[in-house]
N, C-alpha and C positions, 0 to 999 in steps of 0.2 A: 678275127683275132681269137686267140685261144689262151686261156689262163694256164700258165706253165707251173707256177708254184707260189707260195706265200713265204715271206721271210720276216722274222721279228726284229730285224735290224736294218733300217733304211740305208745306212752307210754301206753295209755289205751288199745289199741289193744293188745299189748304184755301181759298186765295184764290178759286180757280175755283168751288169748291163753295159758298162764301158768296155769290159773285156770282149763281150760278144760283138760289140760294134767293130772291134778290130778284126773280127772274123767275118765281117760282112752280114751280121745278123742284127736286125733292129728290134729291140725290146722296149717296152713301155712300163713304167712303174705307176701303180695306182694305189691310193689309200683304201683301207678296208673298213674304216670306222672304228677299229680297235687301236689303242695307243701303240705307236712304234711298230705296227704290223702293216706290211705292204704286200701287194700282189704284183707279180711280173707277168706281163702279157706279151705274146708273140704276134707280130703282124702277119707273117707269112707262114701258114700252116705247113708248108712243104719243108720247112727247116726245123720242125719239131724234133725229129730224131737227133739231129746235130745238137740242139739245145739241151735235150735230156742227157746226152752223153757228157757234154761239158758241165752240166749241173752236178752230175755225180762226182766229177773231179773237184768242183768248187766246194761242195758240201764236205768233202773229206779234208780239204785244206783251204778254208776261205781266206786265210791271211797270207797266202802265198804272194811272193813279190810280183808275180806277173799280173795280178789283179790291181795292185797298187800302181804298177807301171802303166797299165791301161787307163786308169783314172787320170793320171798325169797327161797321158797322150790324147785322150778323147773326151775326158770328163768336162762337164760344164759347171759353172759356179752359180747358176740361176735356178737351182732346184727348189721347188715349192715346199719341200719337206724340211722341217727344222729339227736339228739334231741336238741332243744333250751333250754337253761337254763335261759334266760332272755327275757323280752318283750321290743321290740323297734319298730321304725317305719316300718322297713322291715318286722318284724313279723306281724304287723297289716295289711300290704299290702298283704302278702302272705296268710294270714288266712281270708281275707275278699274279698268281691267282689266290683265292681265299685259303685254300688248303696249304699252299706253300708258305704263306705268311703265318697261318695259325700254328703249324708245326714249328716254324722258326721261333715264334713267340713263346710257345710252350717249353721248348728246349732251354731258352734263356731263363724263363721263370724257374724251371726246375734246377738249373745250374745255380742261380742265385739262392734258391732255397737250400741247396746242398751246402753252400758256403755260410749261410746265416743260421739255419736250423741244425744242420749237420748231415753229412752223407749217410750215416747209418740209419737215421730216422727216415730219410727219403727212401732209402732202399727197402725199409720195412713196408712202405706203402706201394712202391712201384716195381721192385725187382722181379726178375724171372721167377715163376712159382717153384717152390720146393714140393716135395711129395704130399704135403698136407694142404697145398694151396691151389690145386689144379682147377677148382671151380671158381676161383677169383679170375675171371676171364680177362680183365683188363691187363693183367700182368703179362699176358702173352705178347703184348705190343708196347706197354707203358715203359718197360725197361729201356727201350730205345731213346727215351727222352732224357736219360741220365748221362751226364758226361763228367769226367773226373779231373779234367785239367783245362786250362784256357786254350792251350794248343789243340786239344782234342775237340772241343766244341767249335772253335773257329774253323778248323779244317772241314769238319762235317757240315757245318751250316753254310759255308761258302759253296760247297759242292751240292748240297741239298737245294739251295736257291738256283744255282746254275742249271742243274739237271731237272729238278722238279718243276721249275717254272716253264721249261720247254715243253714238258709233257702236258702240264695243265693248260698252257696257252694254246698249243697247237693240236692237241687231241681233246682232252677234257678232264675235269676234276675227278670224275669217276675212275678213269684209268689210273691217275696218280694214286688215288685211294686204294685201288685194287693192288697195284704194285707194292705200295707201302705195307699194307696188311699182310699180304702173302709172304713177302720177303722178310718182314719182321718176325713172323712166326717161324718160318723154316730156318732162317739164319740164327735166330735165338735158340732154337732147339739144337742145332748143330753145335753152337758154342757151349751150351749147357752140358754137353757130353764131356767137355774138358774143364769147364770152369764152374760147374754147378750153377749157383745163382749169383756168383760174384763177377758180374760183367754188366756192361751197359753201353749205350751209344747208338747212333744212327748208321754206323759203318756198314752193317749188313744191308740196310736199305739203300745206302749210297752206292754200294757195289752193284746191287740189282738195277738201280736206275742207270748206272754207267753202262752195264751190259745191254739193257733195253734200248737206251738212246743211241748208243753206238751202232748196234745191229740194225735198228730202224733206219738210221742214216745211210747205212751201206745198202740195205735192201730196197728201201722206199724213200729216197732223198726228197721226193716231192712233198712229204708230210711235214717238212720244215724243222725237224729236230736232228741233231748230230752231236757227236763228241769228237774232239781232235784225236788223231791217232797217237799223238805224243802223250796224251793223258792215259791211253791204254798201255803204252810202254811203261810209264811210271807206275801204273797199277800192277803190272806184271812183276816189276822189280820189287815193289813193296811186298807183294805176296811171297816172292822167293825168299826174302830175308826175314819174314815173320814166322812165328810158330803158332800152333793151335792154341796154346795157353795164353797167347797175347792177341787173340782175335782173328787169326787167319781162318779158323773154322767158319766163323760168321762171314768173313769176307768172301771166301771161296764159294760157300753155299749161296750167298746172296748173288754173286756174279753169275753162277749157274742158273739160278732162278730167273734172273733178269734176261739172260740170253734165251732161255727156253720160252719165256713169256713173249719176248720180242719176236722170236722165230714163229711161234704159233699165231700171234696177232697179224704179222705181216703176210705170212703165207695164206692165211685165211682171207685177209683183205684182198690179196691179189686174185685168189680163186673166185671170190664173189664178184670182182670187177670183170 
């Protein structure tokens, strides 16, 4: 038997197994010891090429109706894996890593501080550095913790959790830290050309993670991270209708950084292998 991939959602893993069963391929799901993460194993090594090709299609569109139909056709109800039917704090902790949760908590605390103490005071402490503050090194990234509306913070934190937790669980915390620091610095610098120090938010980091996760899913689907193509389309539409003064400089530069980092990491990994 050969280990094909690992998936952080047993339900999706079972859907892929059921679909491959309709193609005459027998796969087995095994636990990894990590919460909600399973491995998919192939019994017949001669079918590996077929499985890898189908896996690429699955990673790009795991919710396609053909996988659900396969589960109805061949799926079994006696799976030993127990699935959550609701989202709560325990689910967030088990499906996330320490950095994902830490940044999420810091953003919430800063947002509460901006509403209790005042936005101007928080910006004095955390905003992007002006010409006299370049040695206050925390400012190069701390501006990303500030959000100016409930919609702003909710949108960013949902995507941070969805994308960041994938990177942290399936690669490692160091990679998420690297992407966050690099993209925060470069996207912040790009936005400062249009907005001086009057901006904030995780948006540049989010776009970097989106580019990194999507490209990794396309090039190396076996690494277990991916972003739906529909999300990429929505991203492109948002970028088209936004202006540099309203954050698009940070968004575009963040996306470029994420794509470049994803391309470098995956090509280097393939070369080493």
